[in-house]
LUMDRENSE-903958 format. One line per field, with one value per residue: residue in one letter; x, y, z of N, C-alpha, C, O in turn; residue number from 1. Coordinates in nm, 2 decimals, m for minus. Layout:
aa = A, ...;
n.c1 = X, ...;
n.c2 = Y, ...;
n.c3 = Z, ...;
ca.c1 = X, ...;
ca.c2 = Y, ...;
ca.c3 = Z, ...;
c.c1 = X, ...;
c.c2 = Y, ...;
c.c3 = Z, ...;
o.c1 = X, ...;
o.c2 = Y, ...;
o.c3 = Z, ...;
i = NUM, ...;
//
This chain:
aa = X, X, X, X, X, X, X, X, X, X, X, X, X, X, X, X, X, X, X, X, X, X, X, X, X, X, X, X, X, X, X, X, X, X, X, X, X, X, X, X, X, X, X, X, X, X, X, X, X, X, X, X, X, X, X, X, X, X, X, X, X, X, X, X, X, X, X, X, X, X, X, X, X, X, X, X, X, X, X, X, X, X, X, X, X, X, X, X, X, X, X, X, X, X, X, X, X, X, X, X, X, X, X, X, X, X, X, X, X, X, X, X, X;
n.c1 = 14.26, 14.10, 13.85, 13.58, 13.37, 13.17, 13.31, 13.13, 12.97, 13.17, 13.25, 13.01, 12.99, 13.22, 13.16, 12.93, 13.06, 13.22, 13.04, 12.96, 12.87, 13.01, 13.13, 13.19, 13.48, 13.50, 13.70, 13.95, 14.12, 14.28, 14.27, 14.04, 13.86, 13.68, 13.52, 13.47, 13.38, 13.40, 13.31, 13.61, 13.77, 13.88, 13.78, 13.91, 13.87, 14.02, 13.96, 14.16, 14.52, 14.87, 15.07, 15.37, 15.49, 15.63, 15.85, 15.81, 15.54, 15.26, 15.13, 15.02, 14.83, 14.61, 14.40, 14.23, 14.24, 14.20, 14.21, 14.26, 14.25, 14.32, 14.19, 14.30, 14.55, 14.58, 14.73, 14.67, 14.39, 14.33, 14.43, 14.25, 14.01, 14.06, 14.11, 13.85, 13.69, 13.82, 13.77, 13.49, 13.45, 13.57, 13.38, 13.21, 13.13, 13.34, 13.57, 13.92, 14.16, 14.41, 14.57, 14.76, 15.01, 15.11, 15.19, 15.40, 15.42, 15.28, 14.98, 14.76, 14.57, 14.32, 14.14, 14.26, 14.58;
n.c2 = 25.31, 25.46, 25.42, 25.55, 25.39, 25.08, 24.77, 24.65, 24.87, 25.03, 24.86, 24.85, 25.13, 25.16, 24.99, 25.13, 25.36, 25.27, 25.17, 24.90, 24.57, 24.45, 24.13, 23.88, 23.69, 23.36, 23.19, 23.30, 23.21, 23.24, 23.51, 23.79, 23.89, 24.11, 24.12, 24.25, 24.24, 24.44, 24.59, 24.64, 24.60, 24.50, 24.52, 24.50, 24.45, 24.47, 24.43, 24.45, 24.45, 24.35, 24.53, 24.71, 25.02, 25.21, 25.34, 25.60, 25.61, 25.58, 25.32, 25.18, 25.35, 25.34, 25.10, 24.96, 24.82, 24.90, 24.76, 24.82, 24.66, 24.66, 24.45, 24.42, 24.52, 24.79, 25.06, 25.33, 25.35, 25.20, 25.37, 25.58, 25.47, 25.41, 25.67, 25.78, 25.63, 25.69, 25.98, 25.97, 25.85, 26.04, 26.23, 26.13, 26.12, 26.03, 25.90, 25.86, 25.88, 25.74, 25.75, 25.54, 25.44, 25.13, 25.05, 25.21, 25.48, 25.77, 25.93, 26.09, 26.23, 26.23, 26.36, 26.36, 26.27;
n.c3 = 34.93, 35.20, 35.44, 35.63, 35.68, 35.68, 35.54, 35.37, 35.29, 35.16, 34.95, 34.81, 34.74, 34.58, 34.37, 34.26, 34.19, 33.99, 33.82, 33.81, 33.94, 34.21, 34.30, 34.54, 34.49, 34.50, 34.42, 34.48, 34.67, 34.99, 35.02, 35.04, 34.78, 34.58, 34.27, 33.93, 33.59, 33.32, 33.01, 32.87, 33.08, 33.41, 33.74, 34.07, 34.41, 34.72, 35.06, 35.25, 35.28, 35.24, 35.17, 35.21, 35.33, 35.08, 34.83, 34.91, 34.95, 35.16, 35.21, 35.42, 35.54, 35.38, 35.36, 35.18, 34.87, 34.53, 34.22, 33.88, 33.57, 33.24, 32.99, 32.75, 32.78, 32.75, 32.86, 32.87, 32.86, 33.08, 33.29, 33.25, 33.32, 33.59, 33.69, 33.65, 33.83, 34.06, 34.07, 34.08, 34.33, 34.49, 34.52, 34.71, 35.05, 35.32, 35.24, 35.19, 34.94, 34.74, 34.44, 34.25, 34.02, 33.92, 34.17, 34.24, 34.16, 34.27, 34.17, 34.23, 34.51, 34.76, 35.04, 35.39, 35.55;
ca.c1 = 14.15, 14.07, 13.70, 13.52, 13.24, 13.20, 13.36, 13.02, 12.94, 13.28, 13.24, 12.89, 13.02, 13.32, 13.08, 12.86, 13.16, 13.27, 12.93, 12.95, 12.83, 13.13, 13.09, 13.30, 13.54, 13.53, 13.82, 14.07, 14.20, 14.26, 14.25, 13.91, 13.87, 13.56, 13.56, 13.37, 13.44, 13.32, 13.36, 13.75, 13.86, 13.84, 13.81, 13.92, 13.87, 14.06, 13.94, 14.29, 14.64, 15.00, 15.17, 15.45, 15.51, 15.75, 15.86, 15.76, 15.40, 15.22, 15.02, 14.95, 14.72, 14.51, 14.39, 14.15, 14.31, 14.12, 14.30, 14.20, 14.33, 14.26, 14.21, 14.39, 14.68, 14.59, 14.75, 14.60, 14.25, 14.34, 14.44, 14.13, 13.90, 14.10, 14.08, 13.71, 13.65, 13.88, 13.70, 13.35, 13.46, 13.61, 13.25, 13.13, 13.18, 13.38, 13.68, 14.04, 14.20, 14.55, 14.58, 14.90, 15.04, 15.20, 15.24, 15.53, 15.41, 15.16, 14.92, 14.66, 14.52, 14.21, 14.13, 14.38, 14.65;
ca.c2 = 25.39, 25.45, 25.45, 25.55, 25.31, 24.94, 24.71, 24.63, 25.00, 25.07, 24.78, 24.90, 25.26, 25.14, 24.94, 25.24, 25.46, 25.20, 25.13, 24.76, 24.50, 24.37, 24.01, 23.81, 23.58, 23.25, 23.12, 23.38, 23.15, 23.29, 23.66, 23.83, 23.98, 24.14, 24.14, 24.27, 24.25, 24.54, 24.61, 24.60, 24.61, 24.43, 24.59, 24.41, 24.53, 24.39, 24.52, 24.46, 24.41, 24.34, 24.61, 24.79, 25.16, 25.20, 25.45, 25.72, 25.60, 25.52, 25.22, 25.14, 25.44, 25.31, 24.96, 24.90, 24.83, 24.88, 24.74, 24.82, 24.60, 24.65, 24.31, 24.43, 24.58, 24.93, 25.14, 25.46, 25.32, 25.15, 25.49, 25.66, 25.40, 25.43, 25.81, 25.80, 25.57, 25.78, 26.10, 25.94, 25.83, 26.17, 26.31, 26.06, 26.15, 25.92, 25.82, 25.92, 25.80, 25.75, 25.69, 25.50, 25.36, 25.01, 25.05, 25.29, 25.62, 25.84, 26.02, 26.19, 26.19, 26.30, 26.34, 26.39, 26.16;
ca.c3 = 34.98, 35.34, 35.45, 35.77, 35.66, 35.68, 35.42, 35.28, 35.23, 35.07, 34.83, 34.73, 34.68, 34.47, 34.26, 34.21, 34.12, 33.87, 33.73, 33.81, 34.06, 34.26, 34.37, 34.61, 34.41, 34.59, 34.37, 34.50, 34.78, 35.12, 35.01, 35.01, 34.66, 34.51, 34.13, 33.83, 33.46, 33.24, 32.87, 32.84, 33.20, 33.53, 33.87, 34.18, 34.54, 34.84, 35.18, 35.32, 35.20, 35.31, 35.11, 35.30, 35.28, 34.99, 34.73, 34.97, 34.95, 35.28, 35.18, 35.55, 35.57, 35.28, 35.37, 35.08, 34.74, 34.41, 34.11, 33.75, 33.47, 33.10, 32.94, 32.63, 32.81, 32.71, 32.98, 32.87, 32.89, 33.22, 33.37, 33.23, 33.40, 33.73, 33.72, 33.65, 33.95, 34.17, 34.07, 34.13, 34.48, 34.55, 34.55, 34.81, 35.18, 35.40, 35.19, 35.15, 34.83, 34.68, 34.31, 34.23, 33.91, 33.93, 34.31, 34.25, 34.12, 34.31, 34.06, 34.29, 34.64, 34.82, 35.19, 35.47, 35.61;
c.c1 = 14.14, 13.92, 13.67, 13.38, 13.28, 13.25, 13.25, 12.97, 13.04, 13.27, 13.12, 12.93, 13.12, 13.25, 13.00, 12.95, 13.21, 13.16, 12.92, 12.90, 12.95, 13.08, 13.21, 13.35, 13.58, 13.66, 13.95, 14.15, 14.17, 14.23, 14.10, 13.91, 13.73, 13.60, 13.44, 13.44, 13.34, 13.39, 13.50, 13.83, 13.80, 13.87, 13.81, 13.94, 13.91, 14.04, 14.06, 14.40, 14.76, 15.11, 15.24, 15.47, 15.64, 15.74, 15.80, 15.60, 15.35, 15.10, 14.95, 14.84, 14.60, 14.48, 14.31, 14.22, 14.21, 14.22, 14.22, 14.30, 14.26, 14.29, 14.30, 14.52, 14.70, 14.60, 14.69, 14.45, 14.24, 14.34, 14.31, 14.02, 13.94, 14.07, 13.93, 13.65, 13.70, 13.80, 13.56, 13.35, 13.50, 13.49, 13.17, 13.20, 13.23, 13.50, 13.80, 14.11, 14.35, 14.55, 14.72, 14.91, 15.14, 15.26, 15.36, 15.51, 15.28, 15.11, 14.83, 14.62, 14.41, 14.21, 14.26, 14.44, 14.63;
c.c2 = 25.36, 25.49, 25.46, 25.49, 25.16, 24.89, 24.70, 24.76, 25.05, 24.99, 24.82, 25.04, 25.25, 25.09, 25.04, 25.33, 25.40, 25.16, 24.98, 24.70, 24.42, 24.25, 23.94, 23.69, 23.47, 23.17, 23.19, 23.32, 23.21, 23.45, 23.69, 23.93, 23.99, 24.18, 24.17, 24.28, 24.34, 24.55, 24.55, 24.60, 24.53, 24.52, 24.49, 24.49, 24.43, 24.48, 24.53, 24.42, 24.41, 24.43, 24.70, 24.93, 25.16, 25.31, 25.58, 25.72, 25.52, 25.43, 25.18, 25.23, 25.42, 25.16, 24.89, 24.93, 24.80, 24.87, 24.74, 24.76, 24.61, 24.52, 24.31, 24.49, 24.72, 25.02, 25.27, 25.45, 25.28, 25.27, 25.57, 25.60, 25.43, 25.57, 25.84, 25.75, 25.66, 25.91, 26.08, 25.92, 25.95, 26.25, 26.24, 26.08, 26.02, 25.84, 25.92, 25.83, 25.83, 25.68, 25.67, 25.42, 25.25, 25.01, 25.12, 25.44, 25.68, 25.94, 26.12, 26.14, 26.28, 26.28, 26.38, 26.27, 26.17;
c.c3 = 35.13, 35.36, 35.60, 35.76, 35.67, 35.55, 35.32, 35.21, 35.13, 34.94, 34.75, 34.66, 34.57, 34.35, 34.19, 34.13, 33.99, 33.77, 33.71, 33.94, 34.10, 34.34, 34.43, 34.52, 34.50, 34.55, 34.41, 34.62, 34.91, 35.12, 34.98, 34.90, 34.60, 34.36, 34.04, 33.70, 33.38, 33.10, 32.85, 32.96, 33.31, 33.65, 33.98, 34.31, 34.65, 34.96, 35.27, 35.24, 35.29, 35.26, 35.22, 35.24, 35.20, 34.89, 34.78, 34.98, 35.08, 35.26, 35.31, 35.59, 35.48, 35.27, 35.26, 34.94, 34.63, 34.30, 33.98, 33.65, 33.34, 33.04, 32.82, 32.65, 32.78, 32.83, 32.99, 32.91, 33.04, 33.32, 33.36, 33.32, 33.55, 33.77, 33.73, 33.79, 34.07, 34.18, 34.12, 34.28, 34.55, 34.59, 34.66, 34.95, 35.24, 35.35, 35.17, 35.05, 34.79, 34.55, 34.27, 34.10, 33.94, 34.07, 34.34, 34.23, 34.16, 34.20, 34.12, 34.42, 34.68, 34.97, 35.26, 35.52, 35.76;
o.c1 = 14.16, 13.88, 13.72, 13.29, 13.39, 13.24, 13.26, 12.94, 13.01, 13.29, 13.13, 12.90, 13.11, 13.28, 13.00, 12.91, 13.24, 13.19, 12.87, 12.90, 12.99, 12.99, 13.32, 13.27, 13.68, 13.71, 14.06, 14.25, 14.06, 14.18, 14.04, 13.97, 13.66, 13.69, 13.33, 13.55, 13.22, 13.51, 13.52, 13.96, 13.68, 13.98, 13.72, 14.01, 13.85, 14.10, 14.06, 14.38, 14.76, 15.22, 15.18, 15.46, 15.74, 15.63, 15.75, 15.54, 15.40, 14.99, 14.83, 14.75, 14.50, 14.54, 14.33, 14.26, 14.13, 14.30, 14.11, 14.42, 14.14, 14.41, 14.36, 14.60, 14.81, 14.50, 14.65, 14.40, 14.14, 14.27, 14.27, 13.95, 13.85, 14.02, 13.89, 13.57, 13.62, 13.77, 13.50, 13.26, 13.46, 13.49, 13.06, 13.32, 13.18, 13.54, 13.79, 14.11, 14.39, 14.53, 14.80, 14.82, 15.25, 15.38, 15.43, 15.60, 15.17, 15.19, 14.83, 14.64, 14.39, 14.27, 14.36, 14.38, 14.69;
o.c2 = 25.25, 25.59, 25.39, 25.54, 25.12, 24.96, 24.73, 24.77, 25.10, 25.05, 24.83, 25.05, 25.32, 25.13, 25.05, 25.38, 25.47, 25.13, 24.93, 24.77, 24.32, 24.26, 23.95, 23.61, 23.48, 23.10, 23.15, 23.39, 23.24, 23.50, 23.62, 24.04, 23.89, 24.25, 24.12, 24.34, 24.31, 24.54, 24.44, 24.60, 24.49, 24.58, 24.40, 24.59, 24.32, 24.58, 24.61, 24.35, 24.45, 24.41, 24.75, 24.95, 25.11, 25.37, 25.66, 25.82, 25.41, 25.47, 25.15, 25.19, 25.48, 25.09, 24.77, 25.04, 24.71, 24.96, 24.67, 24.80, 24.56, 24.48, 24.21, 24.51, 24.78, 25.04, 25.32, 25.53, 25.31, 25.28, 25.63, 25.68, 25.46, 25.59, 25.92, 25.81, 25.68, 25.95, 26.16, 25.97, 25.97, 26.34, 26.30, 26.06, 25.91, 25.74, 26.04, 25.71, 25.95, 25.56, 25.76, 25.33, 25.29, 24.96, 25.10, 25.51, 25.65, 26.01, 26.24, 26.02, 26.39, 26.18, 26.43, 26.17, 26.08;
o.c3 = 35.18, 35.30, 35.68, 35.83, 35.68, 35.45, 35.20, 35.09, 35.02, 34.83, 34.62, 34.55, 34.47, 34.24, 34.06, 34.02, 33.90, 33.65, 33.61, 34.04, 34.03, 34.43, 34.37, 34.47, 34.57, 34.63, 34.36, 34.66, 34.95, 35.22, 34.89, 34.91, 34.58, 34.34, 34.06, 33.69, 33.37, 33.09, 32.81, 32.95, 33.31, 33.65, 33.99, 34.31, 34.67, 34.97, 35.36, 35.13, 35.41, 35.29, 35.31, 35.12, 35.25, 34.86, 34.70, 35.01, 35.11, 35.30, 35.30, 35.67, 35.50, 35.18, 35.24, 34.91, 34.63, 34.27, 33.97, 33.65, 33.33, 33.04, 32.79, 32.56, 32.77, 32.91, 33.09, 32.99, 33.11, 33.41, 33.46, 33.38, 33.63, 33.88, 33.82, 33.85, 34.16, 34.29, 34.20, 34.35, 34.67, 34.68, 34.69, 34.96, 35.22, 35.40, 35.14, 35.07, 34.81, 34.54, 34.27, 34.08, 34.00, 34.09, 34.44, 34.29, 34.11, 34.14, 34.07, 34.46, 34.63, 35.02, 35.19, 35.55, 35.83;
i = 1, 2, 3, 4, 5, 6, 7, 8, 9, 10, 11, 12, 13, 14, 15, 16, 17, 18, 19, 20, 21, 22, 23, 24, 25, 26, 27, 28, 29, 30, 31, 32, 33, 34, 35, 36, 37, 38, 39, 40, 41, 42, 43, 44, 45, 46, 47, 48, 49, 50, 51, 52, 53, 54, 55, 56, 57, 58, 59, 60, 61, 62, 63, 64, 65, 66, 67, 68, 69, 70, 71, 72, 73, 74, 75, 76, 77, 78, 79, 80, 81, 82, 83, 84, 85, 86, 87, 88, 89, 90, 91, 92, 93, 94, 95, 96, 97, 98, 99, 100, 101, 102, 103, 104, 105, 106, 107, 108, 109, 110, 111, 112, 113;
//
């Protein structure tokens, strides 16, 4: 995701889109990660990343990473949650998004590059 807002505003909006309260995970070491656990899934937000452009995906244009993991490994449910958050954020001004599966397969995009 790319935002034309502060990190704090983006974290708040992502939490609202996911229906969770994202809290800074102090145990994540040097990386700044915000995390929330809901029903059967975990959402993690990193305000920055070191991913290189790869598989034709321009990760460098999307500095905020939102990761969804289903705790039971249910990939269908994981994608459903990710698409729901993606769609909710698409209705909020100030964001460009790229929905990617496994950092390899682009699924959807909003905004302009």
